[in-house]
C-alpha positions in Angstrom: -10.3 -47.3 15.3 -11.4 -46.2 18.9 -14.4 -43.8 19.7 -15.5 -42.5 22.8 -17.4 -39.4 23.4 -15.3 -36.2 25.1 -15.7 -32.8 26.1 -13.8 -30.2 24.5 -11.3 -28.1 26.5 -9.3 -25.3 27.3 -6.2 -24.1 28.4 -5.6 -21.1 30.8 -2.8 -20.5 31.8 -0.2 -23.5 30.9 2.9 -21.7 29.5 3.2 -22.0 25.3 -0.5 -23.9 25.3 -2.4 -20.9 27.1 -5.6 -20.4 25.0 -5.4 -24.1 23.0 -8.5 -25.6 22.7 -8.2 -29.3 22.6 -9.0 -32.4 23.6 -7.9 -35.1 25.8 -7.0 -38.6 24.4 -6.7 -40.6 27.8 -4.0 -43.1 28.2 -6.3 -45.8 28.1 -7.2 -44.6 25.0 -4.0 -44.1 23.5 -2.8 -47.5 24.7 -5.0 -49.1 22.7 -4.2 -46.9 19.4 0.0 -47.8 20.3 0.7 -49.5 22.7 3.3 -48.5 25.6 4.1 -45.1 23.1 4.6 -42.0 25.6 5.9 -39.8 22.1 4.4 -37.8 20.1 2.6 -39.7 16.6 -0.4 -39.4 14.1 -3.7 -39.9 14.3 -6.1 -40.2 12.2 -10.1 -40.0 12.2 -13.2 -38.0 12.8 -14.6 -35.7 15.3 -18.6 -35.7 14.9 -18.9 -36.4 11.5 -15.6 -34.0 10.2 -12.6 -36.1 8.8 -8.9 -35.7 9.2 -5.4 -37.3 9.1 -2.0 -36.8 9.7 -2.8 -34.8 12.8 0.0 -35.3 15.6 -1.2 -35.9 19.4 1.3 -34.4 21.8 1.9 -36.0 25.3 1.2 -34.7 28.2 2.3 -37.3 31.0 1.0 -40.6 32.8 0.1 -41.6 29.1 -1.9 -38.9 28.2 -2.3 -37.1 24.9 -3.9 -34.1 23.2 -5.3 -33.2 20.0 -5.2 -29.4 19.1 -8.5 -28.3 18.0 -7.0 -25.5 15.7 -9.9 -22.6 14.4 -10.8 -24.6 11.3 -11.2 -27.2 12.2 -13.8 -25.4 15.6 -15.8 -23.7 12.6 -16.1 -26.9 10.7 -17.3 -28.9 13.6 -19.3 -25.7 15.4 -18.6 -26.4 18.2 -16.5 -24.4 20.8 -14.6 -25.7 24.4 -17.8 -26.6 26.8 -19.4 -28.7 23.3 -19.1 -32.5 23.9 -16.9 -34.0 20.7 -17.0 -37.6 19.6 -14.4 -39.0 18.6 -13.2 -41.2 16.3 -9.1 -42.1 16.2 -6.8 -44.8 15.2 -3.1 -44.1 14.1 -1.9 -42.6 11.1 0.8 -44.4 9.1 0.7 -42.9 6.0 4.4 -42.0 4.9 4.5 -37.9 5.3 4.0 -36.3 1.7 6.7 -33.6 0.6 5.3 -30.9 -1.4 6.1 -31.7 -4.3 6.1 -28.3 -6.3 8.7 -26.8 -3.9 10.5 -30.9 -3.9 10.6 -29.7 -7.0 11.9 -26.2 -6.4 14.6 -27.6 -4.2 15.0 -30.0 -7.2 16.5 -26.7 -9.7 18.7 -25.2 -7.1 21.2 -28.3 -5.3 22.9 -25.5 -2.5 19.9 -25.6 -1.3 18.3 -29.1 -1.8 21.9 -30.3 0.3 21.5 -27.9 3.0 17.2 -29.4 2.6 18.5 -32.8 2.9 21.5 -32.2 5.6 17.8 -30.4 7.8 16.4 -33.3 10.6 13.3 -35.0 9.1 10.8 -32.8 11.6 12.6 -29.1 10.0 12.3 -31.1 7.1 8.2 -31.4 8.0 8.4 -27.9 9.0 9.5 -26.4 5.4 6.4 -28.4 3.6 3.8 -28.0 6.4 4.1 -24.2 5.8 3.9 -24.5 2.1 1.0 -26.3 2.1 -0.3 -24.2 4.7 -0.8 -21.6 1.6 -4.5 -20.9 0.6 -3.5 -19.4 -3.0 -1.4 -20.3 -5.9 -0.2 -17.1 -5.3 1.4 -17.8 -1.8 2.1 -21.0 -2.0 4.6 -19.5 -5.4 6.1 -17.0 -2.3 6.7 -19.7 -0.1 9.0 -22.1 -2.2 10.7 -18.9 -3.4 11.0 -17.8 0.5 12.4 -21.6 1.6 14.4 -22.5 -1.3 15.9 -18.5 -0.9 17.0 -19.7 2.7 18.0 -22.9 2.8 20.5 -21.5 -0.4 21.8 -19.3 2.2 21.9 -22.2 4.8 18.9 -21.3 6.9 16.6 -23.4 9.0 13.3 -22.7 9.4 13.1 -20.1 12.0 16.0 -18.4 10.6 13.8 -17.8 7.7 10.7 -17.2 9.4 12.9 -14.7 11.5 14.2 -12.8 8.5 11.2 -12.3 7.3 8.9 -11.2 10.2 7.5 -7.8 8.3 6.3 -9.9 5.4 2.6 -11.7 5.4 2.3 -15.1 3.8 
């Protein structure tokens, strides 16, 4: 576990990252976590007293990484950009667990399951993480139905989202 103190930052104009709030993971810290690595990887730890796991660090060049802080995290820690933050961080080597309800429904639909298994692992995770993001059981059920339906039609995650842009989930 690596411990350090940092400042919460926010991108002004940075392409797709414009407006993101994040913390910087300096190259020396990243190298202690995963020596010689230049690609995204998952970490776990604490931001002040807020515990997190399975959170991706994104490479920014020169061995530096960032960890985006979404609105939920910022609200929980009660801090905004410019604030100081105590960070405790370690590589998270735990295996990804797909949403069990989604997988049970896919098991009942062989065509959808076959197409799901043909997708790259990262794309499979998009589906599962999206289902996991549901705040209610009703929304979760709607998302699972949408996933199974899309995969049955041979749609990937992006195609599924585009095909349902007017629906709220």
